[in-house]
GUDREN-569362 format. One record per residue: x, y, z of N, C-alpha, C, O in turn; residue in three letters. Coordinates in pm, whole numbers, padded with zeros to 5 digits, always signed. Layout:
# GUDREN-569362
XYZXYZXYZXYZAla/...
# end
This chain:
# GUDREN-569362
+03841+02853+01743+03953+02785+01792+03971+02823+01945+03972+02940+01984Met/+03984+02714+02026+04008+02724+02185+04145+02802+02189+04243+02748+02137Asn/+04156+02914+02242+04278+02993+02254+04386+02909+02358+04503+02943+02366Pro/+04345+02823+02416+04411+02735+02506+04471+02612+02453+04544+02538+02518Gly/+04433+02595+02325+04471+02470+02247+04580+02498+02161+04563+02591+02082Thr/+04696+02432+02160+04805+02433+02084+04785+02370+01954+04755+02251+01944Leu/+04801+02449+01849+04745+02396+01712+04883+02454+01619+04897+02569+01580Asp/+04969+02352+01599+05093+02415+01526+05083+02368+01398+05008+02274+01373Leu/+05164+02433+01296+05162+02401+01163+05231+02276+01124+05338+02255+01181Pro/+05191+02192+01042+05285+02081+00998+05386+02130+00891+05344+02203+00801Ser/+05503+02100+00894+05617+02172+00834+05697+02067+00752+05710+01952+00792Arg/+05747+02109+00640+05842+02034+00570+05977+02053+00615+06016+02167+00642Arg/+06057+01945+00626+06190+01984+00686+06248+01866+00757+06193+01757+00767Gly/+06363+01898+00805+06438+01760+00881+06367+01728+00988+06403+01623+01041Pro/+06264+01793+01046+06201+01757+01162+06062+01803+01154+06032+01897+01080Tyr/+05966+01735+01234+05845+01783+01236+05792+01784+01392+05760+01675+01439Asn/+05780+01904+01476+05743+01915+01599+05630+01848+01635+05607+01846+01756Pro/+05549+01788+01559+05414+01737+01583+05432+01580+01556+05343+01507+01599Leu/+05532+01527+01493+05569+01380+01469+05584+01318+01600+05651+01371+01688Ala/+05521+01203+01616+05511+01126+01721+05669+01082+01759+05699+01085+01878Lys/+05761+01045+01673+05879+01008+01707+05977+01111+01753+06080+01074+01809Asp/+05950+01243+01731+06000+01361+01782+05940+01404+01928+06007+01408+02031Asn/+05829+01429+01921+05742+01485+02034+05772+01419+02154+05803+01481+02256Ala/+05764+01291+02147+05789+01215+02268+05921+01178+02330+05932+01122+02439Gly/+06019+01214+02251+06147+01197+02298+06235+01309+02342+06351+01289+02378Gly/+06176+01438+02338+06269+01545+02368+06227+01597+02514+06113+01638+02535Ile/+06319+01592+02607+06292+01637+02738+06229+01778+02771+06263+01875+02703Pro/+06162+01788+02845+06101+01910+02896+06192+01993+02995+06248+01929+03084Gln/+06211+02116+02989+06253+02188+03119+06407+02161+03138+06452+02167+03253Gly/+06493+02132+03027+06621+02098+03037+06707+02227+03020+06826+02223+03052Met/+06647+02348+02969+06715+02451+02952+06786+02428+02822+06764+02331+02749Gly/+06885+02539+02793+06958+02546+02665+07079+02425+02678+07128+02394+02787Leu/+07112+02373+02572+07224+02284+02574+07356+02354+02627+07359+02477+02629Pro/+07444+02293+02662+07563+02346+02709+07664+02370+02603+07609+02396+02496Gly/+07799+02371+02596+07877+02405+02502+07854+02292+02366+07847+02172+02394Glu/+07845+02328+02246+07799+02254+02147+07919+02162+02132+08026+02193+02184Pro/+07905+02043+02059+08007+01936+02028+08064+02012+01897+07995+02068+01812Arg/+08197+02003+01899+08295+02075+01819+08303+01971+01690+08308+01848+01698Gly/+08304+02050+01571+08334+01971+01445+08420+02056+01358+08398+02176+01340Lys/+08517+01990+01304+08626+02059+01235+08572+02119+01115+08476+02066+01059Pro/+08633+02238+01066+08582+02287+00930+08610+02181+00815+08694+02092+00825Pro/+08534+02204+00712+08534+02113+00602+08408+02117+00510+08348+02225+00499Gly/+08368+02019+00452+08257+02027+00364+08124+02032+00457+08131+02041+00579Lys/+08016+02026+00393+07865+02047+00448+07864+01982+00579+07820+02041+00677Trp/+07913+01858+00584+07895+01795+00705+07945+01846+00846+07896+01821+00955Ala/+08055+01925+00816+08119+02001+00918+08151+02142+00888+08253+02198+00926Gly/+08059+02196+00818+08086+02339+00754+08092+02453+00866+08153+02559+00849Val/+08021+02419+00985+08008+02513+01082+08150+02530+01154+08182+02643+01191Phe/+08229+02432+01172+08362+02438+01239+08368+02513+01354+08271+02517+01429Gly/+08475+02576+01377+08493+02675+01506+08482+02826+01475+08497+02911+01563Asn/+08455+02856+01341+08447+02993+01320+08575+03055+01271+08670+03037+01348Gly/+08599+03119+01167+08729+03201+01142+08730+03328+01160+08836+03390+01174Arg/+08587+03397+01165+08583+03549+01175+08645+03595+01315+08607+03542+01419Ala/+08736+03690+01314+08774+03745+01420+08663+03825+01482+08592+03901+01416Gly/+08647+03798+01642+08546+03863+01708+08596+03923+01824+08634+03852+01918Met/+08602+04058+01828+08665+04115+01952+08563+04136+02065+08595+04179+02175Arg/+08449+04106+02033+08349+04123+02136+08221+04028+02097+08206+03990+01981Lys/+08134+03994+02196+07995+03929+02151+07908+04058+02139+07924+04162+02202Arg/+07807+04029+02042+07708+04138+02005+07589+04054+01968+07585+03933+01943Met/+07495+04142+01970+07355+04098+01908+07336+04162+01767+07329+04284+01751Ile/+07328+04080+01674+07294+04154+01525+07177+04103+01467+07160+03982+01452Val/+07090+04194+01432+06962+04156+01386+06972+04163+01242+07040+04255+01197Ser/+06910+04074+01154+06902+04063+01024+06741+04094+01000+06649+04025+01043Ile/+06727+04220+00916+06602+04273+00904+06570+04318+00765+06662+04310+00685Ala/+06454+04364+00722+06414+04404+00594+06273+04466+00598+06189+04434+00682Ser/+06252+04565+00496+06133+04617+00512+06005+04517+00433+05885+04540+00447Gly/+06055+04420+00360+05943+04328+00329+06012+04172+00320+06132+04148+00334Lys/+05915+04082+00296+05969+03943+00296+06038+03922+00151+06025+03992+00051Gly/+06110+03810+00169+06179+03752+00044+06294+03818-00019+06329+03808-00137Gly/+06357+03900+00093+06486+03986+00031+06607+03902+00065+06713+03928+00008Thr/+06601+03807+00148+06720+03718+00179+06763+03741+00317+06884+03748+00337Gly/+06686+03752+00413+06716+03772+00554+06763+03638+00604+06854+03637+00687Lys/+06714+03534+00565+06736+03399+00619+06860+03345+00551+06933+03270+00617Thr/+06897+03379+00412+07019+03353+00354+07143+03417+00437+07242+03353+00473Thr/+07124+03530+00457+07227+03606+00542+07236+03573+00674+07349+03582+00720Ile/+07144+03535+00752+07140+03498+00884+07209+03354+00896+07300+03341+00978Ala/+07173+03255+00825+07229+03143+00829+07359+03135+00793+07431+03068+00867Thr/+07411+03190+00689+07543+03188+00623+07634+03276+00729+07753+03248+00743Ser/+07581+03368+00792+07678+03448+00891+07682+03357+01025+07781+03358+01098Leu/+07584+03290+01048+07615+03187+01161+07712+03096+01136+07803+03069+01215Ala/+07691+03038+01007+07795+02929+00962+07926+02978+00959+08012+02903+01005Ala/+07958+03085+00916+08086+03163+00925+08152+03181+01066+08270+03160+01093Val/+08049+03227+01158+08114+03261+01297+08117+03116+01378+08182+03103+01481Leu/+08045+03015+01323+08062+02892+01407+08025+02887+01541+07916+02935+01575Gly/+08098+02837+01619+08092+02801+01764+08071+02919+01848+08026+02907+01962Ser/+08103+03035+01797+08096+03157+01867+07968+03236+01846+07945+03348+01891Arg/+07903+03174+01787+07754+03242+01729+07639+03155+01782+07652+03033+01790Ala/+07530+03217+01817+07412+03142+01824+07308+03193+01732+07308+03316+01723Met/+07213+03126+01655+07116+03185+01579+06980+03156+01643+06946+03050+01696Leu/+06900+03281+01627+06779+03283+01700+06680+03324+01589+06697+03432+01532Leu/+06579+03246+01557+06477+03264+01435+06379+03334+01521+06326+03276+01616Asp/+06352+03462+01489+06250+03547+01563+06135+03554+01501+06033+03591+01560Cys/+06134+03512+01349+06018+03507+01261+05947+03399+01295+05962+03294+01232Asp/+05853+03410+01404+05794+03323+01468+05665+03262+01397+05625+03148+01421Val/+05601+03356+01302+05500+03323+01223+05542+03235+01113+05457+03160+01066Glu/+05664+03234+01064+05716+03154+00954+05855+03113+00950+05926+03129+00850Glu/+05896+03058+01065+06037+03035+01090+06090+02924+00982+06035+02816+00957Pro/+06209+02976+00925+06260+02865+00820+06403+02848+00837+06460+02782+00750Asn/+06478+02898+00941+06628+02894+00959+06647+02737+00961+06748+02691+00908Cys/+06555+02654+01021+06589+02517+01053+06589+02431+00935+06636+02317+00943His/+06529+02488+00799+06536+02411+00690+06685+02417+00649+06725+02325+00577Leu/+06766+02505+00683+06907+02524+00618+07001+02461+00723+07096+02389+00692Phe/+06968+02493+00853+07071+02454+00946+07061+02325+00978+07166+02265+01002Leu/+06943+02258+00984+06896+02124+01022+06948+02094+01162+07032+02007+01184Lys/+06893+02171+01255+06937+02159+01407+06897+02025+01460+06816+01959+01395Pro/+06942+01982+01560+06911+01877+01640+06826+01941+01761+06884+02021+01834Glu/+06701+01911+01784+06627+01977+01873+06620+01906+01998+06558+01799+02000Ile/+06690+01964+02132+06700+01892+02236+06602+01938+02354+06587+01875+02458Thr/+06524+02083+02313+06440+02139+02428+06329+02182+02353+06341+02218+02235Tyr/+06206+02180+02423+06083+02224+02385+06012+02270+02505+06016+02206+02610Arg/+05941+02389+02490+05861+02440+02589+05731+02535+02531+05744+02610+02434Glu/+05626+02521+02593+05522+02594+02548+05535+02740+02624+05573+02758+02740Glu/+05496+02839+02529+05516+02981+02571+05378+03039+02598+05309+03059+02498Val/+05325+03071+02723+05191+03133+02731+05196+03265+02788+05302+03314+02824Thr/+05080+03328+02797+05049+03468+02830+04936+03468+02936+04834+03401+02919Leu/+04953+03538+03035+04874+03549+03142+04750+03641+03100+04771+03755+03059Pro/+04613+03586+03113+04503+03644+03062+04403+03651+03180+04415+03569+03271Val/+04309+03743+03184+04224+03769+03290+04079+03650+03297+04020+03618+03194Pro/+04048+03608+03403+03930+03541+03423+03882+03587+03548+03941+03602+03655Val/+03732+03612+03508+03652+03698+03618+03570+03606+03696+03497+03521+03645Val/+03585+03625+03820+03497+03552+03920+03362+03626+03938+03351+03703+04033Asp/+03272+03610+03866+03135+03668+03870+03082+03676+04001+03024+03779+04034Thr/+03093+03583+04080+03039+03580+04233+03097+03702+04308+03028+03772+04382Ser/+03219+03721+04284+03288+03830+04362+03290+03963+04290+03314+04067+04352Ala/+03266+03963+04166+03271+04089+04086+03134+04191+04105+03017+04160+04082Cys/+03178+04304+04146+03064+04420+04176+03037+04501+04043+02949+04588+04044Thr/+03097+04480+03947+03076+04534+03795+03103+04693+03819+03029+04783+03779Val/+03236+04708+03898+03254+04869+03920+03330+04918+03794+03341+05039+03777Cys/+03378+04837+03709+03425+04876+03579+03573+04946+03581+03612+05022+03492Gly/+03645+04913+03688+03798+04958+03710+03864+04870+03614+03946+04926+03541Arg/+03847+04751+03598+03937+04663+03504+03921+04728+03354+04023+04752+03290Cys/+03808+04752+03306+03796+04829+03189+03843+04954+03153+03866+04990+03038Gly/+03856+05027+03263+03944+05142+03276+04083+05148+03259+04135+05235+03189Glu/+04138+05075+03309+04278+05045+03308+04345+04968+03192+04466+04974+03170Val/+04260+04895+03120+04292+04811+02999+04321+04894+02873+04223+04920+02803Cys/+04431+04935+02838+04443+04999+02723+04412+04939+02579+04415+05006+02475Gln/+04382+04808+02587+04361+04734+02475+04228+04679+02465+04201+04609+02367Phe/+04135+04703+02558+03999+04665+02540+03978+04525+02556+03876+04473+02510Ser/+04086+04444+02631+04078+04315+02641+03970+04259+02750+03933+04143+02762Ala/+03927+04378+02829+03841+04337+02931+03751+04464+02939+03794+04576+02964Ile/+03629+04436+02917+03522+04573+02921+03392+04532+02990+03351+04416+02991Val/+03339+04623+03040+03210+04627+03125+03097+04675+03045+03098+04795+03019Val/+03002+04606+03002+02881+04630+02942+02741+04611+03022+02687+04501+03035Ile/+02695+04717+03069+02581+04692+03150+02637+04627+03288+02730+04669+03358Gly/+02558+04515+03308+02600+04439+03419+02689+04301+03399+02688+04211+03483Asp/+02754+04298+03296+02846+04207+03251+02984+04247+03216+03005+04350+03152Gln/+03086+04163+03258+03213+04181+03232+03253+04099+03129+03239+03978+03145Val/+03313+04153+02996+03363+04049+02898+03499+04062+02869+03561+04167+02856Leu/+03543+03942+02859+03698+03932+02831+03729+03891+02688+03666+03798+02636Thr/+03817+03953+02626+03876+03903+02483+04028+03852+02500+04123+03926+02475Phe/+04044+03730+02542+04192+03695+02551+04283+03726+02448+04399+03754+02477Pro/+04238+03722+02312+04325+03749+02204+04375+03879+02194+04470+03898+02118Glu/+04321+03987+02265+04372+04101+02272+04444+04144+02403+04482+04260+02418Met/+04461+04053+02492+04524+04084+02615+04670+04082+02588+04720+03989+02525Cys/+04743+04184+02636+04882+04189+02646+04954+04141+02770+05076+04157+02780His/+04887+04085+02860+04937+04008+02980+04992+04101+03069+05078+04052+03142Gly/+04965+04238+03086+05009+04317+03180+04974+04284+03321+05055+04315+03409Cys/+04880+04232+03348+04814+04211+03471+04745+04317+03548+04695+04299+03659Gly/+04744+04436+03476+04677+04555+03537+04548+04544+03601+04522+04599+03708Gly/+04463+04468+03530+04333+04470+03566+04313+04374+03713+04237+04403+03805Cys/+04403+04255+03706+04385+04176+03848+04449+04258+03956+04407+04249+04072Ser/+04555+04341+03923+04622+04424+04037+04535+04510+04085+04528+04521+04208Leu/+04446+04593+03997+04379+04702+04053+04215+04662+04081+04136+04748+04118Leu/+04179+04537+04060+04052+04508+04104+04043+04514+04232+04117+04446+04304Cys/+03944+04602+04284+03914+04623+04436+03860+04504+04513+03882+04489+04634Pro/+03796+04430+04445+03738+04297+04511+03815+04153+04482+03772+04041+04510Glu/+03934+04185+04424+04029+04056+04410+03944+03952+04307+03965+03830+04309Ser/+03865+04003+04232+03770+03911+04142+03822+03854+04024+03759+03774+03955Ala/+03965+03904+03992+04013+03860+03870+04147+03764+03892+04244+03802+03958Ile/+04141+03661+03841+04272+03595+03853+04329+03549+03706+04254+03549+03609Arg/+04449+03516+03697+04510+03499+03563+04533+03369+03523+04604+03300+03597Glu/+04485+03315+03411+04506+03199+03336+04604+03203+03225+04625+03308+03165Asp/+04674+03077+03190+04772+03079+03091+04699+03073+02972+04604+02995+02970Ala/+04729+03148+02860+04688+03121+02724+04823+03080+02631+04923+03152+02625Arg/+04811+02958+02564+04934+02942+02495+04949+03010+02368+04857+03014+02286Ile/+05058+03064+02350+05086+03143+02227+05164+03046+02122+05154+03066+02001Leu/+05227+02956+02166+05315+02886+02065+05418+02802+02141+05408+02788+02263Gly/+05509+02750+02077+05625+02673+02149+05750+02736+02095+05757+02797+01989Ile/+05856+02711+02188+06000+02756+02168+06073+02630+02159+06043+02540+02238Leu/+06166+02612+02070+06253+02494+02056+06403+02538+02061+06440+02646+02013Glu/+06480+02458+02117+06634+02494+02089+06708+02366+02082+06658+02259+02114Ala/+06828+02383+02041+06923+02267+01996+07046+02328+01947+07088+02439+01979Gly/+07103+02243+01864+07222+02276+01803+07236+02224+01665+07190+02117+01626Thr/+07310+02317+01586+07319+02278+01449+07495+02260+01416+07567+02355+01386Ala/+07527+02161+01425+07683+02154+01415+07741+02222+01558+07709+02180+01670Gly/+07817+02315+01538+07864+02397+01656+07767+02520+01700+07791+02588+01800Asp/+07667+02539+01622+07600+02665+01634+07469+02628+01740+07390+02536+01722Ile/+07467+02709+01839+07341+02694+01921+07217+02755+01842+07226+02861+01780Glu/+07105+02682+01847+06995+02731+01753+06868+02742+01866+06851+02670+01964Phe/+06790+02847+01821+06669+02890+01904+06554+02930+01786+06585+02991+01684Val/+06425+02890+01815+06319+02938+01733+06194+02948+01808+06183+02902+01922His/+06110+03002+01755+05971+02993+01823+05869+02973+01708+05892+03019+01597Gly/+05749+02901+01738+05657+02872+01645+05538+02904+01690+05493+02832+01779Ile/+05460+03013+01645+05341+03068+01695+05220+02989+01661+05209+02937+01550Val/+05120+02978+01760+05016+02899+01721+04937+02945+01614+04925+03066+01593Arg/+04882+02862+01547+04793+02891+01416+04675+02975+01456+04587+02939+01534Ile/+04684+03093+01396+04548+03193+01416+04594+03286+01536+04508+03364+01575Gly/+04716+03289+01602+04764+03368+01695+04819+03493+01649+04920+03497+01580Glu/+04749+03607+01689+04827+03747+01632+04923+03794+01725+05012+03870+01688Ala/+04913+03752+01856+05018+03810+01946+05161+03760+01957+05200+03699+02057Met/+05234+03784+01860+05368+03726+01856+05469+03769+01924+05552+03688+01966Ser/+05483+03917+01950+05580+03959+02031+05608+03894+02172+05725+03882+02208Pro/+05514+03854+02246+05547+03780+02387+05641+03644+02342+05730+03602+02416Pro/+05611+03584+02217+05684+03467+02191+05843+03509+02144+05945+03452+02182Leu/+05836+03609+02065+05957+03673+02036+06048+03700+02159+06165+03664+02163Ile/+05979+03773+02267+06063+03786+02366+06113+03670+02447+06216+03679+02514Lys/+06038+03559+02438+06067+03441+02491+06184+03373+02427+06264+03309+02495Ala/+06195+03387+02302+06316+03348+02229+06439+03421+02251+06548+03366+02265Val/+06420+03549+02255+06537+03664+02297+06590+03634+02444+06701+03676+02476Lys/+06522+03568+02523+06563+03548+02677+06661+03432+02663+06727+03406+02764Lys/+06682+03354+02547+06772+03249+02549+06906+03301+02500+07000+03223+02489Arg/+06917+03420+02470+07056+03474+02432+07153+03456+02552+07131+03487+02669Ile/+07254+03405+02503+07368+03385+02606+07470+03487+02564+07510+03498+02448Arg/+07517+03578+02687+07599+03684+02667+07747+03647+02603+07820+03724+02540Pro/+07766+03533+02632+07915+03488+02581+07911+03449+02433+08016+03410+02380Glu/+07811+03456+02370+07779+03444+02231+07752+03566+02145+07680+03655+02191Lys/+07803+03576+02028+07740+03665+01934+07596+03612+01896+07587+03499+01848Thr/+07481+03691+01917+07355+03640+01875+07315+03706+01739+07329+03826+01717Ala/+07269+03624+01659+07220+03650+01526+07084+03633+01522+07041+03518+01532Ile/+06994+03740+01506+06848+03723+01517+06794+03752+01374+06827+03852+01310Leu/+06707+03652+01327+06664+03654+01188+06517+03704+01213+06425+03636+01259Asp/+06513+03839+01174+06371+03918+01211+06261+03880+01136+06272+03810+01036Cys/+06140+03928+01186+06016+03889+01087+06044+04017+00983+06120+04112+01000Pro/+05954+03984+00864+05955+04100+00763+05879+04214+00812+05804+04203+00909Pro/+05895+04323+00749+05816+04448+00770+05868+04536+00851+05989+04524+00871Gly/+05804+04636+00912+05828+04728+01011+05737+04756+01143+05735+04864+01203Ala/+05662+04643+01179+05572+04652+01268+05605+04601+01408+05724+04578+01431Ser/+05526+04582+01493+05568+04552+01645+05654+04432+01663+05745+04428+01746Cys/+05619+04325+01577+05727+04197+01582+05863+04229+01551+05951+04169+01612Pro/+05894+04319+01461+06014+04364+01415+06078+04448+01519+06194+04424+01554Val/+06004+04549+01574+06068+04619+01669+06101+04546+01803+06206+04567+01864Ile/+06013+04464+01842+06042+04381+01948+06176+04287+01921+06252+04255+02012Thr/+06190+04255+01804+06326+04185+01781+06459+04257+01783+06560+04205+01831Thr/+06456+04366+01734+06574+04458+01693+06606+04527+01834+06722+04560+01858Val/+06514+04547+01916+06534+04618+02031+06639+04560+02121+06631+04442+02158Thr/+06743+04644+02159+06850+04572+02244+06967+04520+02160+07063+04463+02213Gly/+06959+04539+02025+07059+04498+01937+07188+04585+01942+07183+04698+01992Ser/+07291+04541+01898+07418+04622+01878+07421+04668+01749+07472+04779+01729Asp/+07363+04585+01628+07372+04622+01505+07246+04563+01433+07190+04458+01465Phe/+07207+04656+01320+07098+04597+01242+07150+04587+01101+07201+04685+01048Ile/+07137+04466+01036+07175+04448+00896+07026+04453+00800+06939+04366+00793Leu/+07030+04548+00751+06899+04562+00663+06916+04498+00519+06998+04551+00445Met/+06853+04400+00479+06865+04314+00353+06756+04367+00255+06636+04373+00283Val/+06815+04407+00134+06695+04455+00036+06756+04422-00105+06860+04359-00126Thr/+06678+04471-00187+06697+04451-00342+06688+04568-00397+06628+04659-00340Glu/+06748+04583-00522+06760+04704-00589+06619+04721-00700+06628+04733-00822Pro/+06513+04718-00635+06375+04751-00705+06298+04855-00636+06324+04888-00520Thr/+06206+04906-00703+06118+05007-00642+06061+04965-00512+06048+05045-00420Pro/+06028+04843-00505+05942+04801-00391+06040+04779-00289+06009+04803-00173Phe/+06176+04729-00324+06286+04706-00232+06310+04853-00163+06299+04875-00042Gly/+06342+04937-00250+06374+05066-00190+06249+05134-00118+06276+05208-00024Leu/+06135+05120-00147+06015+05182-00073+06018+05121+00060+06015+05199+00156His/+06026+04982+00084+06020+04924+00212+06140+04949+00292+06127+04967+00414Asp/+06256+04951+00236+06364+04981+00292+06364+05119+00373+06403+05126+00489Leu/+06315+05226+00301+06280+05357+00349+06195+05335+00482+06224+05389+00588Arg/+06093+05256+00464+05991+05228+00593+06075+05181+00708+06081+05235+00818Ile/+06149+05060+00663+06221+04994+00787+06307+05071+00852+06304+05077+00974Ala/+06407+05149+00770+06496+05239+00830+06432+05349+00932+06476+05368+01045Ile/+06315+05423+00872+06257+05507+00935+06201+05453+01071+06207+05525+01171Glu/+06152+05340+01076+06118+05270+01205+06218+05226+01314+06178+05206+01428Ala/+06322+05213+01288+06441+05181+01352+06524+05280+01392+06599+05266+01489Val/+06520+05391+01320+06606+05510+01348+06603+05553+01489+06704+05568+01557Thr/+06475+05573+01530+06451+05633+01675+06511+05541+01796+06515+05579+01913Pro/+06554+05419+01751+06611+05333+01865+06753+05350+01873+06814+05293+01963Leu/+06828+05437+01771+06965+05449+01773+07055+05352+01770+07155+05354+01842Gly/+07030+05268+01694+07096+05134+01674+07185+05139+01547+07128+05169+01442Ile/+07317+05114+01543+07392+05142+01416+07335+05029+01311+07296+04917+01347Pro/+07335+05070+01189+07281+04969+01080+07356+04992+00951+07410+05099+00923Leu/+07354+04897+00885+07406+04873+00738+07299+04799+00651+07194+04749+00691Gly/+07347+04802+00532+07265+04739+00415+07343+04624+00356+07464+04627+00333Val/+07262+04523+00332+07314+04432+00221+07229+04417+00113+07112+04381+00127Ile/+07285+04445-00007+07216+04447-00125+07206+04313-00206+07309+04273-00260Leu/+07088+04240-00219+07077+04113-00254+07026+04113-00402+06938+04192-00435Asn/+07075+04032-00484+07039+04030-00642+07068+04168-00680+06984+04234-00741Arg/+07177+04214-00649+07231+04363-00672+07233+04393-00828+07221+04509-00868Ser/+07246+04293-00911+07254+04335-01056+07133+04335-01111+07137+04353-01232Asp/+06996+04316-01052+06880+04297-01136+06804+04423-01159+06717+04430-01246Val/+06838+04530-01076+06765+04653-01070+06841+04765-01106+06922+04750-01198Gly/+06831+04886-01046+06899+05010-01079+07000+05043-00942+07028+04961-00855Asp/+07035+05155-00948+07128+05206-00848+07049+05283-00736+07117+05329-00645Asp/+06934+05299-00733+06847+05400-00648+06859+05357-00508+06845+05443-00421Ser/+06882+05241-00476+06896+05200-00337+07042+05247-00276+07057+05294-00164Val/+07148+05226-00375+07275+05272-00326+07289+05425-00332+07360+05484-00251Cys/+07226+05486-00422+07208+05628-00416+07147+05666-00265+07208+05747-00195Arg/+07033+05609-00224+06956+05635-00129+07048+05625+00005+07061+05715+00088Tyr/+07101+05517+00007+07183+05481+00119+07291+05582+00153+07321+05629+00263Cys/+07352+05608+00014+07469+05735+00013+07404+05846+00077+07463+05897+00173Ser/+07288+05895+00040+07229+06005+00069+07212+06030+00218+07242+06135+00275Asp/+07158+05913+00278+07127+05935+00428+07251+05877+00512+07237+05872+00634Ile/+07352+05839+00464+07480+05799+00539+07471+05657+00600+07521+05628+00709Gly/+07400+05568+00518+07395+05434+00573+07487+05346+00469+07477+05355+00347Val/+07582+05255+00540+07678+05190+00442+07644+05071+00380+07599+04982+00452Pro/+07658+05049+00250+07628+04917+00190+07728+04823+00218+07834+04842+00156Val/+07723+04729+00293+07824+04647+00344+07848+04515+00263+07941+04440+00293Leu/+07758+04486+00152+07791+04362+00072+07667+04376-00035+07551+04412-00015Met/+07723+04339-00140+07651+04326-00269+07650+04180-00313+07758+04123-00326Glu/+07534+04115-00338+07530+03977-00378+07460+03969-00514+07338+03965-00519Ile/+07535+03967-00620+07471+03945-00760+07381+03837-00769+07397+03739-00695Pro/+07292+03841-00847+07213+03714-00882+07297+03614-00931+07391+03639-01007Phe/+07264+03478-00885+07355+03358-00923+07238+03263-00938+07148+03253-00855Asp/+07245+03196-01045+07134+03082-01065+07176+02955-00980+07094+02870-00947Arg/+07334+02948-00943+07363+02835-00861+07319+02856-00725+07265+02761-00667Gly/+07332+02962-00669+07291+02994-00546+07146+02970-00530+07105+02909-00430Ile/+07059+03016-00628+06917+03012-00606+06888+02862-00611+06804+02815-00534Ala/+06958+02780-00704+06912+02642-00683+06973+02579-00557+06919+02486-00498Glu/+07085+02635-00519+07117+02570-00376+07017+02599-00298+06963+02503-00242Gly/+06966+02730-00273+06863+02770-00190+06762+02684-00184+06734+02631-00076Tyr/+06688+02656-00308+06587+02554-00317+06589+02418-00265+06489+02351-00241Ser/+06715+02380-00247+06764+02251-00197+06801+02266-00046+06849+02168+00012Arg/+06782+02379+00017+06813+02394+00146+06969+02403+00177+07021+02370+00284Gly/+07027+02446+00079+07194+02468+00108+07223+02618+00144+07152+02709+00099Arg/+07318+02638+00218+07347+02771+00254+07434+02849+00157+07512+02782+00091Leu/+07433+02963+00141+07497+03058+00045+07644+03031+00042+07708+03029-00063Leu/+07699+03008+00169+07860+02997+00189+07883+02855+00130+07991+02820+00083Val/+07780+02779+00134+07808+02634+00056+07808+02644-00076+07889+02581-00144Glu/+07715+02725-00129+07689+02716-00278+07798+02782-00352+07822+02749-00468Cys/+07866+02873-00292+07966+02963-00343+08070+03003-00248+08057+03104-00178Ser/+08182+02920-00243+08289+02929-00138+08344+03067-00119+08384+03107-00009Ser/+08346+03146-00238+08400+03290-00227+08341+03361-00120+08406+03443-00055Glu/+08205+03332-00092+08142+03434-00005+08171+03395+00143+08123+03470+00228Tyr/+08241+03288+00184+08287+03267+00319+08378+03395+00350+08359+03460+00453Trp/+08463+03424+00271+08566+03531+00306+08484+03664+00308+08503+03750+00394Gln/+08391+03679+00208+08316+03792+00222+08235+03819+00316+08214+03936+00346Arg/+08172+03711+00382+08109+03736+00511+08207+03769+00627+08179+03850+00715Phe/+08325+03701+00622+08418+03751+00744+08437+03885+00739+08420+03955+00839Glu/+08475+03934+00617+08514+04080+00587+08380+04158+00642+08390+04242+00733Glu/+08271+04130+00589+08144+04210+00611+08118+04198+00763+08063+04295+00814Met/+08148+04101+00840+08135+04087+00990+08234+04178+01066+08201+04249+01161Phe/+08360+04169+01014+08466+04251+01057+08407+04403+01058+08418+04472+01159Ala/+08350+04448+00951+08317+04578+00932+08204+04617+01025+08193+04730+01073Arg/+08112+04509+01049+07999+04531+01132+08063+04553+01284+08019+04640+01359Val/+08154+04481+01316+08223+04513+01464+08263+04653+01452+08231+04726+01546Glu/+08332+04707+01346+08402+04836+01363+08263+04938+01378+08267+05028+01461Glu/+08165+04922+01311+08060+05025+01292+07943+05000+01423+07842+05071+01435Leu/+07974+04903+01504+07865+04855+01617+07884+04973+01737+07799+05007+01819Ala/+08007+05019+01723+08038+05114+01862+07983+05248+01841+07974+05326+01935Gly/+07944+05278+01722+07888+05426+01692+07754+05414+01636+07735+05341+01538Ser/+07654+05484+01693+07523+05501+01603+07541+05547+01478+07637+05622+01459Pro/+07458+05514+01373+07443+05562+01239+07378+05683+01231+07260+05691+01265Thr/+07453+05802+01180+07382+05921+01174+07304+05931+01047+07356+05938+00937Glu/+07159+05931+01072+07057+05915+00962+07003+06058+00944+06939+06116+01031Ile/+07033+06112+00825+06984+06240+00772+06839+06238+00763+06776+06133+00771Thr/+06782+06354+00747+06638+06381+00749+06577+06308+00633+06458+06281+00636Lys/+06656+06273+00524+06612+06222+00415+06541+06076+00440+06450+06032+00370Glu/+06597+06014+00545+06527+05881+00586+06384+05885+00608+06318+05784+00582Ala/+06322+06003+00660+06206+06012+00701+06103+06062+00585+05981+06059+00602Ala/+06167+06112+00461+06083+06145+00343+06013+06028+00288+05939+06040+00191Val/
# end
């Protein structure tokens, strides 16, 4: 596949970025929308409202987990709905974004996200090898009398072109994916969609995060796992909500995720989804290492059925609206002080 060709997945949902009736009608370069149009609280058509959760300050809250399928999107979308117009939701799971399936945003902005990669002018190159020496990712190497470039491995630092003594390297833009922004009721919405086959997702995640507005509380729906995309997403956050389940796999991956983010010094808490289907090992682990469990969500067939139809948790069960308000109030209290993780976290 040509690395400069944008090849996006076709997705089921309220809109398709490849559909002709959408792609042709969205203005380019308009920036983020302004203050969203207000809708009063009520049933689903206006469920976002103005947000009832008291917010003493604006924060960046990352919703993460050690594995996929634990309920990150469920938590992120419902929390955004509860906070309403004071929040914005950024789906940083650019390889498989799905918050749009629940919030059904009106997309008003779209742009391609690119990464600068080296292009060598062979007529000026003396094959000195300096470019290959400075590249830490072997994206450009000198073999014999040839200079080979591997755009898919390039991180776009620009070191090779900067240090080339003959100025024989220029930079060309390689498309990583697209960024889309819009509104879902009163909530500002941003997500990224990585190009199919593209392995370099962190630059696209950074582009999504650049859309954070300081006057809003930003909710970041993280990729699953504990690798570079996750660290890229949570870096700079004021609080991390780890979503897990009370199973051996859930505990195993929660340990890995907490160990990965602990060096960042970001306060964190745990939400236990499907809390009544396993044992108490996750709760005991959290107690041992000093991480608070901020909410437990028992398995509920009605919630599961609603989820499969693209409905929010707080829409499926109204009692969770207040529970999310209370949980977020606790997040605000904890965000000011880093969580003291004991050594058990690294075991």
